[in-house]
N, C-alpha and C positions, 0 to 999 in steps of 0.2 A: 086178263085185261089189266092194264096199267092205269094208275092215277096221274101219271106224268105225261104232259104233252109239250112238245117243243115246236114253236113256230120258227121257221128258218128259211134262208135263201141258199140255194146251191152255190158253193164256192165262197161263202161268207166265212172269213177267218175267225170272227167272234163266235159264230155258230159252231165252228169246228172245235173251238176251245171248250165250249159247254158239252159238246158231244163226247169229247175225249174224257172229260170228268165223269159223265154218265157211264161211259164204258169202264173207266177205272174203278168205279164203285159197283159195277155189275148191275146197274139199274136198267130195267126195261122202260121204254117210253114210246109214245106215238109221235112220229114226225109229221108235221104239216108244212109242206112247201108253200111259200107265199110268193106272189108276183114280185119281180125285181123292182117294178115301179112303185114308189112310195104311195102314189095316188090311188093305186089299186089294192092297197093293203087294208081294206075296210075291216076285215075280220080281226086283224092284229090291233087296229086302232080301237075297235069296240071292246076288246079284252083289256088292253093295257093303257089306253089313252094316248098312244103315240104310234108311229109307223115303223120304228126301228126294230130290227131283229138282232139277236134272238129274244124270244119271249117265252117264259116258262109258266105253265099252269100245273099246279100240284093240288088236285082236288082233295086228297087225303088230309092235307094240312092247311086248307083254306087259302092257298096262293092262287089268285085269279088272273094274274098277268104280270109277272116280274120281268123287268127289262134289265139291260146292262149285263154283259157276260161276266164281269168280275163279281157283281152282286150274286148272280145265279150260281157261279162256281162256289163262292163262299157259303151260300145257303145250302147247296147240296152237301158240301163237306160237313157243315154243322148239323144238318138234319139226318144225313144218311151215312156219313163217314164212320161213325163209331159203331154202326150196326153191322158192318161187314167184318 
């Protein structure tokens, strides 16, 4: 089981950017597809305080809902990049 969970929408270029980084680092993660409609993204809003995707949860490191693809990619590099 993995500690990483990515909330995403199919076809989202920002989500793809994060997924590429996860793959580059060889990290396993759980993907949760959320509705296209921002109004229906109650789970994402509860976790991150907003309805945009992607949102990353990293239970092992206490990250409960990081938004913004650039921030997520930077975080993954800093946290997991040197481990591989």
